C-alpha positions as CSV (number, residue, x, y, z in Angstrom):
1,M,-27.0,-24.8,10.6
2,L,-24.5,-27.3,9.3
3,L,-21.7,-26.2,11.7
4,G,-24.0,-26.9,14.6
5,R,-24.2,-30.5,13.5
6,L,-20.5,-31.1,13.2
7,R,-18.5,-32.6,16.0
8,I,-15.2,-31.1,17.2
9,R,-13.1,-33.1,14.8
10,G,-15.3,-32.1,11.9
11,K,-15.2,-28.4,12.8
12,L,-11.4,-28.5,13.2
13,A,-11.1,-30.3,9.8
14,L,-13.4,-27.7,8.2
15,L,-11.3,-24.9,9.8
16,V,-8.1,-26.4,8.6
17,I,-9.1,-27.5,5.1
18,I,-9.9,-24.0,3.8
19,P,-6.5,-22.5,4.5
20,L,-4.8,-25.7,3.4
21,L,-6.6,-25.6,0.1
22,S,-5.7,-21.9,-0.2
23,M,-2.1,-22.8,0.5
24,V,-2.1,-25.5,-2.1
25,G,-3.8,-23.1,-4.6
26,L,-1.1,-20.6,-4.0
27,A,1.8,-23.1,-3.9
28,V,0.9,-25.0,-7.1
29,P,0.9,-21.9,-9.4
30,A,4.1,-20.7,-7.7
31,V,5.8,-24.1,-8.4
32,F,4.6,-24.2,-12.0
33,D,5.7,-20.6,-12.5
34,R,9.2,-21.4,-11.2
35,V,9.4,-24.5,-13.4
36,A,8.3,-22.5,-16.4
37,A,10.9,-19.8,-15.6
38,A,13.6,-22.6,-15.4
39,Q,12.3,-23.9,-18.8
40,R,12.5,-20.5,-20.3
41,A,16.0,-20.0,-19.0
42,G,17.1,-23.3,-20.4
43,D,15.5,-22.5,-23.8
44,I,17.4,-19.2,-23.9
45,A,20.7,-20.9,-23.1
46,D,20.0,-23.5,-25.9
47,T,19.1,-20.7,-28.3
48,V,22.3,-18.8,-27.5
49,R,24.4,-21.9,-27.9
50,V,22.9,-22.5,-31.4
51,A,23.4,-18.8,-32.1
52,S,27.1,-19.1,-31.2
53,R,27.6,-21.9,-33.7
54,I,25.6,-20.1,-36.4
55,G,27.7,-17.0,-35.7
56,S,30.9,-18.9,-36.3
57,L,29.5,-20.3,-39.6
58,V,28.5,-16.7,-40.7
59,Q,32.1,-15.5,-40.0
60,D,33.4,-18.4,-42.2
61,L,31.0,-17.4,-44.9
62,Q,32.2,-13.8,-44.6
63,Q,35.8,-15.0,-45.0
64,E,34.9,-17.1,-48.0
65,R,33.1,-14.1,-49.6
66,L,36.2,-11.9,-49.2
67,L,38.5,-14.6,-50.5
68,S,36.2,-15.1,-53.5
69,V,36.5,-11.4,-54.4
70,G,40.2,-11.6,-53.6
71,L,40.6,-14.5,-56.1
72,L,38.9,-12.4,-58.8
73,L,41.3,-9.6,-58.0
74,G,44.3,-11.9,-58.0
75,R,45.1,-11.5,-54.3
76,V,44.2,-15.1,-53.2
77,T,45.2,-18.5,-54.5
78,R,42.7,-21.1,-55.6
79,T,43.9,-23.5,-52.9
80,E,43.2,-21.1,-50.1
81,L,39.7,-20.4,-51.3
82,I,38.9,-24.1,-51.8
83,Q,40.1,-24.8,-48.2
84,K,37.8,-22.1,-46.8
85,S,34.9,-23.5,-48.8
86,N,35.5,-27.0,-47.5
87,A,35.7,-25.6,-44.0
88,V,32.3,-24.0,-44.4
89,D,30.8,-27.2,-45.6
90,D,32.4,-29.1,-42.7
91,R,30.9,-26.6,-40.2
92,V,27.5,-27.1,-41.7
93,A,27.8,-30.8,-41.5
94,D,28.9,-30.6,-37.9
95,L,25.9,-28.4,-37.0
96,R,23.5,-30.9,-38.5
97,A,25.2,-33.8,-36.7
98,D,25.7,-32.2,-33.3
99,L,22.4,-30.3,-32.9
100,G,20.0,-32.4,-34.9
101,D,16.5,-32.0,-33.5
102,Q,17.5,-28.8,-31.7
103,L,17.6,-27.0,-35.1
104,S,14.4,-25.3,-36.0
105,G,12.8,-25.5,-39.4
106,E,13.9,-22.0,-40.2
107,I,17.6,-22.8,-39.4
108,T,17.5,-26.0,-41.4
109,S,16.2,-24.1,-44.4
110,A,18.8,-21.4,-44.0
111,L,21.6,-24.1,-43.8
112,D,20.3,-25.5,-47.1
113,G,21.1,-22.2,-48.6
114,V,24.8,-22.9,-48.2
115,R,24.5,-25.8,-50.6
116,K,23.1,-23.4,-53.2
117,L,26.4,-21.6,-53.3
118,A,28.0,-24.6,-55.2
119,D,27.3,-23.1,-58.6
120,L,28.7,-19.7,-57.6
121,R,31.8,-21.3,-56.1
122,T,32.4,-23.1,-59.4
123,A,31.9,-19.8,-61.4
124,V,34.4,-18.1,-59.0
125,L,37.0,-20.7,-59.5
126,A,36.5,-20.5,-63.3
127,G,36.8,-16.7,-63.2
128,R,33.3,-16.2,-64.6
129,A,31.5,-14.7,-61.5
130,A,31.1,-10.9,-61.0
131,P,31.8,-9.3,-57.6
132,T,28.2,-8.1,-57.2
133,Q,27.0,-11.7,-57.6
134,I,29.3,-12.8,-54.8
135,L,28.1,-10.0,-52.5
136,D,24.4,-10.7,-53.2
137,A,24.6,-14.5,-52.9
138,F,26.7,-14.6,-49.7
139,G,24.8,-11.7,-48.1
140,T,21.5,-13.5,-48.7
141,V,22.8,-16.7,-47.0
142,D,24.3,-14.8,-44.1
143,M,21.2,-12.8,-43.3
144,G,19.0,-15.9,-43.8
145,L,21.0,-17.6,-41.1
146,I,20.8,-14.6,-38.7
147,E,17.0,-14.2,-39.3
148,A,16.4,-17.9,-38.8
149,L,17.7,-17.6,-35.2
150,R,14.7,-15.3,-34.3
151,L,16.6,-13.9,-31.4
152,P,14.5,-10.7,-31.0
153,F,11.3,-12.7,-30.6
154,D,9.8,-14.0,-27.3
155,V,12.5,-12.2,-25.3
156,D,11.8,-10.6,-21.9
157,T,13.6,-7.3,-22.2
158,D,13.1,-6.6,-18.5
159,T,15.7,-9.2,-17.6
160,S,19.5,-8.9,-18.1
161,A,19.5,-12.1,-20.1
162,G,16.8,-10.9,-22.5
163,R,18.8,-7.7,-23.2
164,Q,21.9,-9.7,-23.8
165,V,20.1,-11.8,-26.3
166,L,19.1,-8.7,-28.2
167,A,22.7,-7.5,-28.0
168,L,23.8,-10.8,-29.5
169,D,21.4,-10.3,-32.4
170,A,22.6,-6.7,-33.0
171,L,26.2,-7.9,-32.9
172,L,25.6,-10.6,-35.5
173,R,24.0,-8.1,-37.8
174,A,26.8,-5.6,-37.2
175,D,29.4,-8.3,-37.9
176,E,27.7,-9.1,-41.2
177,G,27.5,-5.5,-42.0
178,L,31.2,-5.1,-41.2
179,G,32.1,-8.1,-43.4
180,A,30.0,-6.7,-46.3
181,C,31.6,-3.2,-46.0
182,A,35.1,-4.7,-45.8
183,T,34.5,-6.5,-49.1
184,L,33.0,-3.4,-50.7
185,I,36.0,-1.2,-49.7
186,V,38.3,-3.7,-51.4
187,L,36.2,-3.4,-54.5
188,V,36.2,0.4,-54.3
189,K,40.0,0.3,-54.2
190,A,40.2,-2.1,-57.1
191,T,37.5,-0.7,-59.4
192,S,36.8,2.9,-58.4
193,D,33.3,2.2,-59.6
194,P,30.8,4.9,-58.4
195,K,28.1,2.3,-57.9
196,V,30.4,0.3,-55.6
197,S,31.2,3.5,-53.7
198,A,27.4,4.2,-53.3
199,A,26.8,0.6,-52.1
200,Y,29.7,1.0,-49.6
201,I,28.2,4.3,-48.2
202,A,24.8,2.6,-47.8
203,C,26.4,-0.4,-46.1
204,M,28.3,1.8,-43.6
205,A,25.1,3.7,-42.7
206,A,23.4,0.4,-41.9
207,L,26.5,-0.7,-40.0
208,Q,26.4,2.4,-37.8
209,V,22.7,1.8,-36.9
210,D,23.4,-1.8,-35.9
211,N,26.5,-0.7,-33.9
212,Q,24.5,1.9,-32.0
213,R,21.8,-0.6,-31.1
214,F,24.4,-3.1,-30.0
215,R,26.3,-0.7,-27.8
216,K,23.1,0.4,-26.0
217,L,22.4,-3.2,-24.9
218,I,25.8,-4.6,-23.8
219,T,27.3,-4.5,-20.3
220,P,30.2,-2.3,-19.3
221,E,32.7,-5.2,-19.6
222,Q,31.4,-6.1,-23.1
223,Y,31.6,-2.4,-24.0
224,K,35.3,-2.3,-23.1
225,L,35.9,-5.3,-25.3
226,A,34.1,-3.6,-28.2
227,Q,36.3,-0.5,-27.7
228,L,39.4,-2.8,-28.1
229,D,37.9,-4.0,-31.4
230,D,37.6,-0.4,-32.5
231,A,41.2,0.3,-31.6
232,A,42.3,-2.8,-33.5
233,V,40.4,-1.6,-36.6
234,A,42.1,1.9,-36.3
235,A,45.5,0.2,-35.9
236,R,45.0,-1.7,-39.2
237,T,44.0,1.4,-41.1
238,T,43.9,4.9,-39.6
239,P,42.0,6.4,-36.6
240,A,39.7,8.3,-38.9
241,F,39.5,5.7,-41.7
242,L,35.9,4.6,-41.0
243,T,34.6,8.2,-40.7
244,D,36.5,9.4,-43.8
245,S,35.5,6.4,-45.9
246,V,31.8,7.2,-45.4
247,K,32.3,10.7,-46.8
248,D,34.7,9.8,-49.6
249,P,35.5,6.1,-50.1
250,V,37.9,6.6,-53.0
251,G,39.8,9.4,-51.3
252,A,40.1,7.6,-48.0
253,I,41.9,4.7,-49.6
254,A,43.8,6.5,-52.3
255,A,47.0,6.4,-50.3
256,V,46.6,2.8,-49.2
257,P,47.9,0.1,-51.6
258,L,45.6,-2.8,-52.4
259,D,48.3,-5.2,-51.2
260,A,48.2,-3.6,-47.7
261,L,44.4,-3.0,-47.7
262,F,43.4,-6.6,-48.4
263,P,45.1,-8.2,-45.4
264,S,44.0,-5.5,-43.0
265,V,40.4,-5.9,-44.1
266,R,40.6,-9.7,-43.9
267,S,41.8,-9.4,-40.2
268,M,39.0,-6.9,-39.4
269,I,36.3,-9.5,-40.1
270,T,37.5,-11.8,-37.3
271,L,37.5,-9.1,-34.6
272,G,33.8,-9.3,-33.9
273,Q,34.0,-13.0,-32.7
274,F,35.7,-12.0,-29.4
275,V,32.8,-9.8,-28.3
276,E,30.3,-12.4,-29.6
277,K,31.9,-15.2,-27.5
278,K,31.9,-12.9,-24.5
279,I,28.2,-12.2,-24.8
280,V,27.4,-15.9,-25.4
281,A,29.4,-16.9,-22.3
282,D,27.6,-14.2,-20.2
283,V,24.2,-15.2,-21.3
284,I,24.8,-18.9,-20.7
285,A,26.2,-18.2,-17.3
286,E,23.2,-16.0,-16.3
287,T,20.5,-18.3,-17.7
288,T,22.1,-21.3,-16.1
289,A,22.1,-19.5,-12.7
290,D,18.5,-18.4,-13.3
291,Q,17.5,-21.9,-14.2
292,R,19.2,-23.3,-11.1
293,N,17.6,-20.7,-8.9
294,A,14.1,-21.2,-10.4
295,L,14.3,-25.0,-9.9
296,T,15.6,-24.5,-6.4
297,A,12.7,-22.1,-5.6
298,A,10.2,-24.6,-7.1
299,W,11.6,-27.4,-5.0
300,L,11.6,-25.3,-1.9
301,V,8.0,-24.1,-2.4
302,G,6.8,-27.6,-3.2
303,A,8.6,-29.2,-0.3
304,G,7.7,-26.4,2.1
305,A,4.0,-26.6,1.1
306,S,4.1,-30.4,1.5
307,V,5.8,-30.2,4.9
308,V,3.4,-27.6,6.1
309,L,0.5,-29.6,4.8
310,L,1.7,-32.7,6.6
311,I,2.4,-30.8,9.8
312,V,-1.0,-29.1,9.8
313,V,-2.8,-32.3,9.2
314,L,-0.9,-34.1,12.0
315,L,-1.3,-31.2,14.4
316,S,-5.0,-30.9,13.6
317,R,-5.6,-34.5,14.3
318,A,-3.6,-34.3,17.5
319,V,-5.4,-31.2,18.6
320,A,-8.8,-32.7,17.7
321,R,-7.9,-35.7,19.8
322,T,-6.7,-33.7,22.7
323,V,-9.8,-31.5,22.6
324,A,-12.5,-34.1,21.8
325,R,-11.4,-36.7,24.4
326,P,-11.4,-34.5,27.5
327,L,-14.6,-32.8,26.3
328,T,-16.3,-36.2,26.0
329,R,-15.3,-37.0,29.5
330,L,-16.5,-33.6,30.7
331,T,-19.8,-34.2,28.9
332,R,-20.3,-37.5,30.6
333,S,-19.4,-36.0,34.0
334,A,-21.7,-33.0,33.4
335,D,-24.5,-35.4,32.5
336,R,-24.0,-37.3,35.7
337,V,-24.0,-34.1,37.7
338,A,-27.2,-33.0,36.0
339,R,-28.9,-36.3,36.7
340,V,-27.9,-36.4,40.3
341,A,-28.8,-32.7,40.9
342,E,-32.2,-33.1,39.3
343,A,-33.0,-36.2,41.3
344,E,-31.9,-34.6,44.5
345,L,-33.7,-31.4,43.9
346,V,-37.0,-33.2,43.1
347,R,-36.7,-35.3,46.2
348,V,-36.0,-32.3,48.4
349,I,-38.9,-30.3,47.0
350,D,-41.2,-33.1,47.6
351,D,-40.2,-33.6,51.2
352,E,-38.3,-30.8,52.8
353,S,-37.8,-32.8,56.0
354,E,-36.0,-35.6,54.1
355,S,-32.3,-35.7,54.9
356,V,-30.1,-35.4,51.9
357,P,-27.4,-38.1,51.8
358,P,-23.9,-37.1,50.6
359,V,-23.6,-37.2,46.9
360,R,-20.6,-39.1,45.5
361,L,-19.5,-38.2,41.9
362,D,-16.6,-39.7,40.0
363,P,-13.6,-37.3,39.6
364,V,-12.9,-35.9,36.2
365,D,-9.7,-37.6,34.9
366,V,-8.0,-35.0,32.8
367,R,-4.4,-34.3,33.4
368,A,-3.7,-31.7,30.7
369,R,-2.1,-28.4,31.6
370,D,-3.8,-26.4,28.9
371,E,-7.2,-24.6,28.8
372,I,-8.9,-28.0,28.6
373,G,-7.2,-29.0,31.8
374,D,-8.1,-25.8,33.4
375,L,-11.7,-26.4,32.3
376,A,-11.6,-29.9,33.7
377,R,-10.2,-28.7,37.1
378,A,-12.8,-25.9,37.2
379,F,-15.5,-28.4,36.4
380,E,-14.2,-30.6,39.1
381,R,-14.7,-27.7,41.5
382,V,-18.1,-27.1,40.1
383,Q,-18.9,-30.8,40.5
384,S,-17.8,-30.7,44.1
385,T,-19.7,-27.5,44.7
386,A,-22.8,-28.9,43.1
387,A,-22.6,-32.0,45.3
388,R,-22.4,-29.7,48.4
389,L,-25.2,-27.5,47.2
390,V,-27.5,-30.5,46.8
391,E,-27.0,-31.3,50.4
392,R,-28.3,-27.8,51.6
393,Q,-31.8,-27.0,52.6
394,V,-34.1,-26.2,49.6
395,L,-35.8,-23.4,51.5
396,G,-32.7,-21.2,51.9
397,R,-31.7,-21.8,48.3
398,R,-35.2,-20.9,47.1
399,N,-35.2,-17.7,49.1
400,V,-31.8,-16.6,47.9
401,A,-32.7,-17.5,44.3
402,Q,-36.0,-15.6,44.5
403,M,-34.4,-12.6,46.1
404,F,-31.8,-12.2,43.3
405,G,-34.4,-13.1,40.7
406,H,-36.9,-10.4,41.8
407,V,-34.3,-7.7,42.1
408,G,-33.0,-8.4,38.6
409,R,-36.5,-8.6,37.0
410,R,-37.8,-5.5,38.8
411,T,-34.8,-3.5,37.6
412,Q,-35.5,-4.6,34.0
413,N,-39.2,-3.8,34.4
414,L,-38.5,-0.2,35.5
415,V,-37.0,0.6,32.1
416,G,-39.5,-1.5,30.2
417,R,-42.5,0.0,31.9
418,Q,-41.3,3.5,31.4
419,I,-41.1,3.1,27.6
420,A,-44.3,0.9,27.6
421,L,-46.2,3.7,29.5
422,I,-45.0,6.2,26.9
423,D,-46.2,3.9,24.1
424,R,-49.6,3.4,25.8
425,L,-50.0,7.2,26.2
426,E,-49.1,7.6,22.5
427,R,-51.8,5.2,21.4
428,Q,-54.5,6.8,23.6
429,E,-53.6,10.4,23.0
430,T,-55.5,12.3,20.3
431,D,-54.4,15.9,21.0
432,P,-51.7,16.7,18.4
433,G,-49.7,18.9,20.7
434,R,-49.4,16.5,23.6
435,L,-48.8,13.7,21.1
436,Q,-45.8,15.6,19.7
437,H,-44.4,15.9,23.2
438,L,-44.9,12.2,23.8
439,Y,-43.1,11.4,20.6
440,R,-40.3,13.7,21.6
441,L,-40.1,12.1,25.1
442,D,-40.1,8.6,23.5
443,H,-37.2,9.6,21.2
444,I,-35.3,11.2,24.0
445,S,-35.7,8.0,26.1
446,S,-34.3,6.0,23.2
447,R,-31.3,8.4,23.0
448,L,-30.8,8.3,26.7
449,R,-30.7,4.5,26.5
450,R,-28.0,4.8,23.9
451,N,-26.0,7.2,26.1
452,A,-26.5,4.8,29.0
453,G,-25.2,1.9,26.8
454,S,-22.2,4.1,25.8
455,L,-21.4,4.6,29.5
456,V,-21.6,0.9,30.1
457,V,-19.1,0.3,27.3
458,L,-16.9,3.0,28.6
459,S,-16.8,1.3,32.0
460,G,-15.4,-1.8,30.5
461,S,-18.5,-4.0,31.1
462,A,-20.6,-5.7,28.5
463,G,-22.6,-3.5,26.2
464,T,-26.3,-3.9,25.3
465,D,-28.2,-7.0,26.1
466,G,-27.7,-9.8,23.5
467,H,-30.5,-10.8,21.1
468,V,-31.8,-14.3,20.9
469,A,-31.9,-14.4,17.1
470,P,-29.8,-12.9,14.3
471,V,-30.8,-9.3,13.3
472,P,-30.7,-8.3,9.6
473,L,-28.2,-5.6,9.0
474,A,-30.9,-3.3,7.5
475,D,-32.8,-3.6,10.8
476,V,-29.6,-2.9,12.8
477,V,-29.2,0.3,10.9
478,R,-32.9,1.3,11.4
479,L,-32.6,0.5,15.2
480,A,-29.5,2.8,15.3
481,L,-31.5,5.5,13.5
482,G,-34.0,5.5,16.4
483,E,-31.2,6.5,18.7
484,I,-29.9,9.6,17.0
485,E,-31.3,13.1,16.8
486,D,-31.2,14.1,13.1
487,Y,-32.3,10.7,11.7
488,T,-34.4,12.3,8.9
489,R,-31.2,13.2,7.0
490,V,-30.0,9.6,6.8
491,D,-30.4,7.5,3.7
492,V,-30.1,3.7,4.2
493,Q,-28.7,1.5,1.4
494,V,-28.1,-1.8,3.1
495,P,-28.7,-5.0,1.1
496,P,-31.0,-7.7,2.6
497,G,-30.1,-11.3,3.3
498,V,-27.3,-10.8,5.8
499,S,-27.8,-10.7,9.6
500,A,-25.7,-9.9,12.5
501,A,-25.1,-12.6,15.1
502,P,-27.2,-12.2,18.2
503,A,-24.2,-11.7,20.4
504,V,-23.1,-8.6,18.6
505,A,-26.3,-7.1,17.3
506,G,-26.9,-4.8,20.3
507,D,-23.3,-3.5,20.3
508,L,-23.5,-3.0,16.5
509,V,-26.6,-0.8,16.9
510,L,-24.7,1.3,19.5
511,A,-21.6,1.6,17.3
512,L,-23.6,2.6,14.2
513,A,-25.7,5.1,16.3
514,E,-22.5,6.8,17.5
515,L,-21.1,7.0,13.9
516,M,-24.3,8.3,12.5
517,E,-24.7,10.9,15.3
518,N,-21.2,12.2,14.5
519,A,-22.0,12.3,10.7
520,T,-25.2,14.3,11.3
521,A,-23.8,16.6,13.9
522,F,-20.7,17.6,12.0
523,S,-22.3,18.1,8.6
524,P,-24.5,21.0,7.3
525,P,-28.3,20.5,7.9
526,H,-29.1,20.6,4.2
527,T,-26.8,17.7,3.3
528,R,-27.6,14.0,3.4
529,V,-25.9,11.2,5.3
530,V,-25.7,7.9,3.5
531,V,-25.4,4.6,5.4
532,A,-24.5,1.9,2.8
533,G,-23.7,-1.8,3.2
534,E,-22.0,-4.3,0.9
535,L,-20.7,-7.9,1.1
536,T,-16.9,-8.4,1.0
537,D,-14.6,-11.4,0.8
538,G,-14.1,-11.3,4.5
539,G,-17.7,-10.5,5.6
540,A,-19.6,-7.3,5.3
541,R,-18.8,-3.6,5.2
542,L,-21.1,-0.7,6.5
543,T,-20.1,2.8,5.5
544,V,-21.4,6.1,6.9
545,V,-20.7,8.9,4.5
546,D,-21.3,12.6,5.3
547,R,-20.6,15.8,3.4
548,G,-19.5,17.9,6.3
549,I,-16.4,19.9,7.3
550,G,-14.2,16.9,7.2
551,M,-10.8,16.4,9.0
552,T,-7.2,17.1,8.2
553,E,-4.9,14.3,7.4
554,E,-3.3,14.5,10.8
555,R,-6.6,14.5,12.5
556,L,-7.8,11.5,10.5
557,A,-4.6,9.6,11.4
558,E,-5.1,10.4,15.1
559,E,-8.7,9.3,15.1
560,N,-7.9,6.1,13.2
561,A,-5.2,5.3,15.7
562,R,-7.6,5.9,18.6
563,L,-10.1,3.5,17.0
564,T,-7.4,0.7,17.0
565,R,-5.3,1.2,20.1
566,R,-6.2,0.8,23.7
567,E,-6.5,4.1,25.5
568,R,-7.2,5.1,29.0
569,L,-10.6,6.8,29.4
570,D,-9.2,9.6,31.6
571,L,-6.7,10.5,28.9
572,A,-9.1,10.5,26.0
573,P,-10.5,13.9,24.9
574,T,-14.1,14.4,25.9
575,E,-15.2,15.4,22.4
576,V,-14.3,12.0,20.9
577,L,-16.0,9.7,23.4
578,G,-18.3,8.5,20.7
579,L,-15.3,7.3,18.6
580,F,-13.8,5.9,21.9
581,V,-17.0,3.8,22.3
582,V,-16.8,2.6,18.7
583,G,-13.2,1.7,19.0
584,R,-13.7,-0.3,22.2
585,L,-16.6,-2.2,20.7
586,A,-14.6,-2.9,17.6
587,R,-11.7,-4.4,19.6
588,R,-14.1,-6.4,21.6
589,H,-15.8,-8.1,18.7
590,G,-13.0,-8.0,16.1
591,W,-14.4,-5.4,13.8
592,T,-12.3,-3.1,11.7
593,V,-13.2,0.6,11.8
594,D,-11.5,3.4,10.0
595,L,-12.2,6.9,8.9
596,A,-11.3,8.3,5.5
597,A,-11.9,11.6,3.7
598,T,-15.0,11.9,1.6
599,A,-14.4,13.1,-2.0
600,G,-15.6,16.6,-2.1
601,G,-15.5,17.1,1.7
602,G,-16.6,15.2,4.7
603,V,-15.7,12.0,6.4
604,T,-16.5,8.4,5.5
605,A,-16.6,5.9,8.3
606,R,-16.1,2.2,7.3
607,L,-17.0,-0.6,9.6
608,D,-16.0,-4.1,8.5
609,I,-17.7,-7.1,10.1
610,P,-15.9,-10.4,9.8
611,S,-17.9,-13.3,8.4
612,A,-17.7,-15.2,11.7
613,L,-20.1,-12.6,13.2
614,L,-22.6,-12.7,10.3
615,V,-25.5,-15.1,9.5
616,V,-26.7,-15.6,6.0
617,R,-30.4,-15.9,5.8
618,R,-31.6,-19.5,5.0
619,P,-35.2,-20.5,4.1
620,E,-37.1,-21.6,7.2
621,R,-38.6,-25.1,7.3
622,P,-42.4,-25.2,7.0
623,G,-44.1,-24.9,10.3
624,A,-40.9,-23.9,12.2
625,T,-40.7,-20.5,13.8
626,V,-38.1,-19.0,16.1
627,A,-39.1,-16.6,18.9
628,R,-37.6,-13.2,18.4
629,A,-38.7,-11.5,21.5
630,A,-35.4,-9.6,21.8
631,V,-35.6,-8.4,18.2
632,P,-37.8,-5.3,17.9
633,S,-40.9,-5.7,15.9
634,P,-40.5,-4.5,12.3
635,E,-43.9,-2.9,12.5
636,R,-43.3,-0.9,15.7
637,R,-39.6,-0.8,16.4
638,S,-37.8,-1.2,13.0
639,P,-39.9,0.8,10.5
640,R,-38.7,1.0,6.9
641,L,-37.1,4.3,6.1
642,G,-39.8,5.2,3.7
643,D,-42.4,4.6,6.4
644,L,-40.8,7.0,8.9
645,P,-43.4,9.7,9.8
646,R,-42.9,13.3,9.2
647,P,-43.1,16.0,11.9
648,D,-46.5,17.2,10.7
649,R,-48.0,13.7,11.1
650,T,-51.0,14.0,13.6
651,P,-53.9,11.8,14.3
652,A,-57.0,12.5,12.3
653,A,-59.9,14.3,13.9
654,G,-62.0,12.0,15.9
655,A,-59.5,9.1,15.7
656,T,-59.3,6.8,18.7
657,A,-56.4,4.9,20.0
658,P,-56.0,1.4,18.6
659,A,-57.3,-1.3,20.9
660,A,-54.3,-3.4,20.6
661,V,-51.0,-3.7,18.7
662,E,-50.9,-6.2,16.0
663,D,-48.6,-9.1,16.8
664,S,-45.3,-9.0,15.1
665,P,-44.2,-12.1,13.1
666,G,-42.6,-14.6,15.3
667,F,-43.6,-12.7,18.6
668,D,-45.8,-14.6,21.1
669,R,-47.9,-12.1,23.1
670,V,-49.3,-14.9,25.3
671,L,-45.7,-15.9,26.2
672,L,-44.8,-12.3,27.1
673,S,-48.0,-11.9,29.2
674,R,-47.2,-15.0,31.2
675,A,-43.7,-13.9,31.8
676,T,-44.9,-10.4,32.9
677,R,-47.5,-11.7,35.3
678,S,-44.9,-14.1,36.8
679,M,-42.6,-11.1,37.4
680,E,-45.3,-9.1,39.1
681,T,-46.7,-11.8,41.3
682,G,-43.3,-13.5,42.1
683,E,-44.6,-16.9,41.2
684,T,-42.4,-19.5,39.6
685,W,-42.8,-19.7,35.8
686,D,-41.2,-22.2,33.4
687,A,-40.6,-20.4,30.1
688,F,-39.8,-23.7,28.4
689,G,-42.8,-25.6,29.7
690,A,-46.2,-26.0,28.1
691,A,-48.5,-23.0,27.8
692,G,-50.5,-22.3,30.9
693,T,-54.1,-23.3,31.0
694,G,-56.9,-20.9,31.5
695,D,-58.3,-18.0,29.7
696,E,-55.4,-15.7,28.8
697,G,-57.8,-13.1,27.8
698,D,-58.9,-12.7,31.5
699,A,-55.4,-12.1,32.7
700,P,-54.6,-8.5,33.7
701,A,-52.6,-6.6,31.2
702,A,-48.9,-6.3,32.0
703,P,-46.3,-3.9,30.8
704,A,-44.0,-5.1,28.1
705,T,-40.7,-6.4,29.1
706,G,-37.4,-6.8,27.3
707,P,-35.6,-4.2,25.2
708,V,-37.9,-1.6,23.7
709,V,-37.0,0.6,20.7
710,G,-38.7,4.0,20.2
711,T,-41.7,4.1,17.9
712,G,-41.4,5.3,14.4
713,A,-43.6,8.3,15.1
714,A,-41.2,9.4,17.9
715,L,-38.4,9.5,15.4
716,A,-40.1,12.3,13.4
717,V,-39.8,15.1,16.0
718,S,-36.2,15.2,17.0
719,A,-35.1,18.2,15.1
720,G,-35.7,20.5,18.1
721,A,-34.5,18.2,20.8
722,D,-32.2,20.0,23.2
723,D,-29.3,17.5,23.5
724,G,-25.9,17.2,22.0
725,P,-24.4,14.9,19.4
726,G,-23.2,11.4,20.1
727,G,-19.6,12.5,20.5
């Protein structure tokens, strides 16, 4: 694989670059998001400032409208009206000069509407204009200016600033409605025209709608200020004036002289500007704070990401240097030890009487106090021990080595020969009854091996023997099926292409066997158990789903806690030893195991395998094969689920046992035969040397060695086995 070709620096760089890129990928959008938030806050502040200036202009236009009507009624002088008209024109000119490019096209067009009032102003001064013309013309200009602001659009109503902008829009509309109603009430008093009264009633209805919307959006402080405005209106008229005027405009003002009504109405128009200024000030203050906070957050995120990036790069380089250099020196020292040891061993074997001179090796110069330093000092001791061992007599060393070697190999052969003998009897037996008993014995042996493996795990020692090649997850599940009782109820849905690392394959088989044993033992016999697999972002997930009695929420929480925490064996309940085994294996290899309730009843066990413990299948190079002696043959030990025999499967009449078992792909029978004969005779055999000469066919048959998995036929007769579930 590519990782195997990389040096330490390359592996560390590869390890660091992925989280660094992830951090950059997360930091950059966060920075841009904060910058965009600051930009939005600035845009809102600019819009509100423009709205404040436009609001002042609208109030001047409302004053001019009322004065124009007052001139027609003889309550205002020409000079006063001309001054107000000039003030409106000056305010428009100031807006164009001060804001300039900040004014949108809609606002510019609305400002042009003020110039269109020139003809109406002339007609008013000449006394030729009608009050309705004044109301329509000024109302159109005022509403055009308010609509041009587009305050309700592109506003985030989830924020306080967004709601304040909507409140400002409602206030501007309410102020315009109040100005129009104030002008109409003067006309009602002066003319008593029913059409004017109807227009006033409609205006007051619209004003109430805008007022209600405005008061729902403002803050408590702004609401208090609005109540002061209401009190001021009541002081200038009567407390029930606005309510009574909606019902009967003529009757409400019958007792109020026009000379007293006109000044009161004129002062009412200016009351809304106080609340308007308060809202504008609040929005600008809040958006300015939001903009400052967003920019600060953007700077902090960007600077923090840059600092972390720099620190990680510098630390990774320093760590790579501190790891690579001592390892390089250790490699050179190990190579020297190997060369000296090989030379001395060859010389001693050739001539046992030859005296072995003392071996002098250079010390390992590593002064670090970390794990590398500990490794260097340990290697220094190994180097010294190797030098002393080279000086010893070869005979004693050979005797000790052979003694321990024979003891280990004979112990392995006992288990291998037992299952090999059962397999041989199965191939030679033609009697259906005895063959069924042999299958049951084979299956029980496989289950006993699982129980023995569970006991090894419970003792705290290493679990099953490691494989020499990755094992596909589908084969792992099938191997686990061979070690449970009710395997025929299990459906396997595991995708191909992903394999378990050799170091964890055996323990993974044991863990899955325990989970499947629980699933079949605690679910009704007529239900199916599904073992499914899927790839995830962090690796792969295997699930075991049953439709059994299930567990309560409290029991699920207790068992999930037992799967994750360390627990003394003598305190663990005996009925959950299977889950205890699974939990210990999960903690050892870094798996994640949890239990959940199955929809409709039952329990779902999920086992997540990190990607570091998985191997993705790659195409093999032409002519290159890898020995897989430790991986069970797919033809004999890992049958496909569809190929599993049924209990009524018996040899045909007159059938004879097969002469030999077909070689599995990637399995060297000659290599196994040489290893077995070497174990039986006690002769030295080099498994990595060239193939032995001679006729292998004349060699005596030897029992198979290595891990053996029960045959597929044996899996078909476990329904009546007299042994309990896996825990």
